[in-house]
N, C-alpha and C positions, 0 to 999 in steps of 0.2 A: 453541578451533579454529573458523575460520568452515567454515560447511558449503560440500559441493561437488556437484557432479554426480554422479550416480552413489550418492550417500547416500540412507539411507531418510529421509524428511521424519520430523522429530519430529511427534510427534501429541499433541492437547491436546483437553481438554474444558474449557468456560468458557460465558459466556451472551454473548448478543449485547446490543446497546444498546437492546433493548426487554424483555430478560429472560428470553426464550426460549433453552434449553440448545442448545450447539453441540458437536459431538464430530468433529475434523477426522477420526477415523479411520472415520467412518460414512459418510463420503462416498466412495464406492467405483464409483458409476457415471457419475462426470464427472472430467474432467482440473480441474486445481486452479491457479488465480493467484493467490496469497498476496502481497500487497503491505501492506509497514509504512509507515506516514506519521510525521510530526510531529505537531503539533497541530492540532485543530479550526479554529482562526483563521488559519492558515498559509495566504496567499494563492496562495503556488504549489503546495502540497497541492490546496487548491480546485480550481486549474487543472487539474491532474493528476485531480483525479476528474470532472470536467467532460468530460476527454477520453475517460475509461472508460466514462462514462454514454452519450456518443454510438456508442459502440461495443459496446453491450449487446446488440443483436441478434446481431452476428458473433459475441461470445462465447458466445450462447445457440446459435447455429445449428452450432457447433463443439465444444458440449458441454463448455464450459470455466466453471466456478463460480468468480465474482471474491469474494473476501474481502479486505477491508481492514480493517486495525488502525492504532488511533492511539492515543496517549499520554493523551490527554484523558479526562475522564470522559464518561459516557453520556450526561447532558443536554447539555454543550457540543456532543458530535458531533451530536446530534439536531438543535440550533438551527443550527449552523454548518455541517453537512454533509449530513446524511440530508434534514431537509425544504427546504433550499434547491435541492439537485437531485434530489429525489423518486429516491431509487436502489431499485434493486430487487436490490441484491446486499447480502451478509452484512456487517455493519458490527462491530467489535468493539472496545471499550474496553479498554485495557491500561496503566491508569495506575499500576501495581504493576511492569510491566516484566517480569513474569513470561515473557510470549511473547516480547517482545525478547529477553530473554537467552536462552532458548531455542532461538532462531534466529541466535544471536550478533550482533544488529542492535545497532553500538554507535553514540554520538554521538563528535563529533570536529571539534575547532574549525579543524584545518587543512583539512578538507573544505568545512567550513561556509564558509571566507572562499574556497573556490574557486567559490562561485556568484556572485562579483564579477567574475566573467568577462564577455566581451561577450555570449555565449550567456545567461548567466545574467542580465545586466541586461536583455537582450531579454525574457525569461522575466517578469522582477520587471515591466518596463512593459505586458506583454501582461495579462497578472494584474490591475493597475491598471486598464486600459483596459475589461477585460470586469466591471470593478466590485467587484472581492475587496478587500477592506481590508488596506492593508500594516500591518504593525505592530499587528497583533491581540493578543489576550490570549494569553499563552505560557502553556501547562498541561505541565507536564513538562520536557524537557530542550530547551533554544534550539538547542543544538547538534546536536540528533538527525540522523541520517543515514538517509534511505531505505534500504530493500531490497527487493528483488521475489524470490518463487520461484515456478518453474514445476514441478508435481509431475504425473507422470502417473498414469494408474490402477490404477498398482501400488503407488503411494505412494513411487515413487522420484522425487527431485529430478532434473529433466533442465536446469536453469538456476537456478543461485544468483547473483543479482545483487546486490550491495553498492555501494552509492551512491559515486560519487567526490565529489558535491556535494548540495545540498538539492533539484536539479532532476532528477538522474540516474537515471532509472528505464528500464526496458527498455523499447524502441519498441514501441508498441501493434502493430505491423506484425509484429515479430518473433514476439509472443505468438501472433498469429493465424495463424502458418507452421506447417503440419502436420508438418514435418521436425525439428521441437522436439519433436515429443510421440512420436513413433517411436523 
């Protein structure tokens, strides 16, 4: 069953891509934006990561901790995501899909095909024009669809957004709206 607003966010312990321990339940002084992606060389995922990086100061000023989860291994994420974008937020490898399963983030061929819409094709063109490699190495499930969760200070899910295509994430302006956090 998909998670919904009002549900308690499932907590988990894991390690980040640098081998540091990470415990979601220990984050009690920040709001959490938890974002599930496809694989490290996904051009559209890199495009979204670049957008998140541009807003890093806004996330920080609003006390929002960003956590990105990829299905690729740590080495690939470091090379294709972390080093490329010089990120200041937590990135986690979940190549065994434990966290994807915990949050009910599933693959879908039907939703993957929706990416071929005009909006999707524009995003693909934008990703290519910004230098992100199309057709990169697939690690994990090619048809993995993203999902985003906004979790308040009490560990309650405020928004559970399961993507309808590869490019469907919560708009950043929505994440930064105070009304979602109260």
